[in-house]
N, C-alpha and C positions, 0 to 999 in steps of 0.2 A: 895659727896661721890658717887662712882660707884661700881657695882658688876662686877667682871670679871669671865669669863668662862675659865677654864683651862683643861689640859689633865687628871688631877687626879680626877675630879668630876665635879658636876654641878656648884658648887661655890668653886673655889680653893683658893681664897684669898680676902683680903680686902685692899684697897688703899685709901689714902686720897689725900691731895694736893701733888703736885710734890715735894715740899720742906717741909718735915715733921717738926712738931713743937716739943718742948722738951717733950710734953705729949704723943708723938706717941707710946712709948713703953707701957705706961699704957693702951692706947686705944687698942693696939694689944692684950694685956693680957685679957681685958674685952671681946673683940670679940671672942677670943678662947673659952671663957666660954659660951657665948651666942649662938655661931654658930650652934650647933646641934639643939637647941630649935627653932631657927629662921628658919632653913631649914625645920624642921618638919611642922611648921606653913605654910610655902610657899607651900609644897606638899599638905597639907590638903586643902588649899584654891583652888589650881589647880584642885584637885579631885572633890570638890564641884561644881566648875564652869563647869567642863566637864559633871557631872551627871545632872546638871540643863539644859544643852543644848541637851543632847542625852538621850532619854528614855531607860530604861532598856529593853533588848530584852527578849521576852518570850521564855523559853526553847522549843525546838522542840517537846518534848514529851507532854508538857502542851498544845501546839497548837493542837496536834493530838488528845488528850483526849477531848479537847473542841469541836473539829469537830465531834468526835464520839458521844458525849453527845447531840449535836444539832440534829444529825440524829435520835437518839433514841427519843428525845423529839418530833420531827416531826412525828415519827411513832405513838407515844401515842396520839397525837392530831388527826392524821388521823383515828385512831381506835375509837375515840370518846371523847378524853380528859378526863375530870373529870367523865363523864358518864362511860367510860371504867374503870377508876381507882376505881370507887365506886361500881362495880359489887359485889354483895354479894352472889347471887345464880343464877342458870341457869337450865332450862329444855330444852332437845333436843329430837327430834324424827327423825328417818331416817332409812337408811339401811347401813349395814357394810359388807365388803368383806375381806376375807383373801386370801393371795397369797403364793404360794410355787414355787420358782424359776421363778417368774414373771407370773405364771399361776393362775387364780382364783381357789380357793379351795372351790368348791360348788357354790351355787346360791346366797350366801349372806344371811344375816339375818336381820330382823327388829330389831331395838333397841330403847330403851327409856333410856335417861340418865338424872340423877339428880345430880347436882354438887353444893357444897357449899364451898365458899372460907374460909380457904385455903386448908383444907385437908380432905374433905368429898366428896365421890363419890359413886354413885350407878348406875349400868347399868343392865337393864333387856333385855334379848334376847329371840328370837323366837316369833312367832305369839301368843303363849299362855303366853308369858312373864314368863315362868317357869324356866328359867336359870338366876340367879341373882348373880352379883358379887358386893360386898360392900367393900369400903376402908374407914376407919375412923381412922385418925392419922396413926400409923404404923401397924394397924391391918387390915388383909384382910380376908374376909369371902366369901364362895361360896355356893350357894343354888341350888340344883337340885331336882329331884323327890325323891331322897333318903334323903333329908333333908339338913341341914346347917352344914358345917364343916370349919375348918381353911383352907385358901387358900394355895395351894402348895407354899413352901418357895421360889422356883426359880421364879415362876410367881409373887409373892409378891415383891421380890427384883427388878424385871424388872419394875414393875409398880412404885415403889418408886423412881427409877432412873428417869423414865419419868416425874413424878410429880415434882421432884427437878429441872429438866431442862425445865419444861413447859414454854410456852410463858408468861403465867400469872405470874409465879414465877419470871422469869427473869425481866420483865418490871415493876412489882409491888413490888418486894423485892430486887433482886440482885443489881440493879443499885443504890440503896439508902443505901446499907450496908457499914459500915466502911471497909476500905482496898480494895474496889473494884477498878479494873483498866480497863479503856476503851481504845480500840485501833481502830482507823479508818484505814481500810485496802484498801480503794480506791474503784473504780468502777469496775464492772465485769458483766458477764451475768449469770443469773440463771433462769431456766425454761423459756428460750427464752425471758427474760425480762432484761432490763438494771437496775442494782441494785447497791446500796451502801452497802459495806460489813463492818460490825462492830463486833469486838470480845470483849466479856465481861469476865473478870477473877475475881473470888471472892477471899476472903482472904484464902481459902483452896486450891488455885491454880487450881480450877476447871473452865473450860472455855466453853463458848457457842458462836457460831458465828451466827449472824442474817444477812439475805440478804433482804434489804429494797428497794422496788420499787422506782426508782429515780424520777418517775413522780407522782404516787399516794401517796408515802411515806408509803404504807401498807407493812407489813411483807410478803415476798414471800416464804422464806425458813429458816429453822433453822437446824443447825448441832451441835453435841457435841460428845465427845469420852469418852467411859467408858472401864474399863478393865474386860474382861470375867473372872468370878471367877474360871472356870475350866481350860481353856487354858492359862490364864494370858496374852492373846493377847489383844491389844486395838481394840475395835470395834467402828465404826462410826454410830451413830444413826441420822436419819434425819426426818424432817417433812416439807411438802409442803402445803401452804395455797392458796386456789383459790376460785373463784366464790364469791367474797365479796358482801354482800348486807346489807343495814342498817336495824337494828332491835332495836327499841326503842332508837334511837340515837347512836347506837353502830355498827360500821362496823364489820360484822361477816363473817368469811369464811364458806361457805356452802359445801366446799369440803376440806377434810384433808387427805393427804396420808402420810403414815409412811414407812420409809426404814431402812434397816439394811445392813451396808457395801455396800451401793449403790443399793441394791436389794429391790424392792417393797415388803412389807409384809402385809400391810393392807390399806384399804381406806374407809373413811366414807363419805356418802352423806347425808347432813342434810336437812330435809324437813321443820321443824318448830323449832323456838328458842324463848324462853321466859325468860326474865331476872327479877330478884328481885321479885319473887312471894311469898317469905316468906316460904321456904321449912322447914318442921319440922325436928328436929334432929332425931326423931324416925325412919325416912326413912333410916338412916345409922346405924341401930343396928339390930341384929338378935340373936336368941338363938341357941346354938349348939345342934342339935338333929339328927345328921347324923345316918342313919341305912344302913350299907353296904349290908344287905340282902333284902332290900325292892325291890320288882319287879317293873318294869316300868309300867306306866299306859297304858291301851289299846289305840290304835290309834283311833282317831275320824274319822268317815266317813261322 
């Protein structure tokens, strides 16, 4: 018996010998019943053979996400790997500067920072360390010579945004959360360095873009967009990391500059850094005792 290919389908008929026997009609009836099943079997066998010979192609978006994840993993390793991921607290000392339209606002101030992952932060400013700002969870406190009071709501909201988009949160939390999407945006230039650009989107459709040095694999820059609560316009916030030095096995930027819509607003120069010294939780609490009528202390000579 042979199979013939006809105009009406893959298999259009069944033929036997040129001179049909008396049972030819019965055989034709049997074939008409079995034909659909037989064709289905042939198609299945062909599909299996093709799949065995040709591996399934990985979707383009999966390849892109895989590349993005590889760049992020390299960045984590460059920062210190497990030593970086296991940071529990940090002390910093240095000097900070504010800027207005690109011009330094004053001579800067000494600062001491105490930070405990994930949501405790204390900054002491001035030579006397008499201006203190504490963040503990979603609570912000400010201490001056008049005492301690709740932080201004606008300043607190700005800080909480910065913390949510901080490099520590992005690399230690975001990229491992359910629903996160990673996008490799290719190579570009940032801060006069060749970088690889990666965008991370969380399940809330909030995004942050990291610019990773193509040679050292260290983060060079970070940008994200937030909506201004007053104008309802979108503002771009950015941070630039520079002057990396190893501290206790962790590559640490000793210069951090922050920008708002492309305009420099602050810069920190870090003199000393200590990790995992066992900071007490009491550093991040204070009692409300603000007295608006208290007079400022006399200047020391």
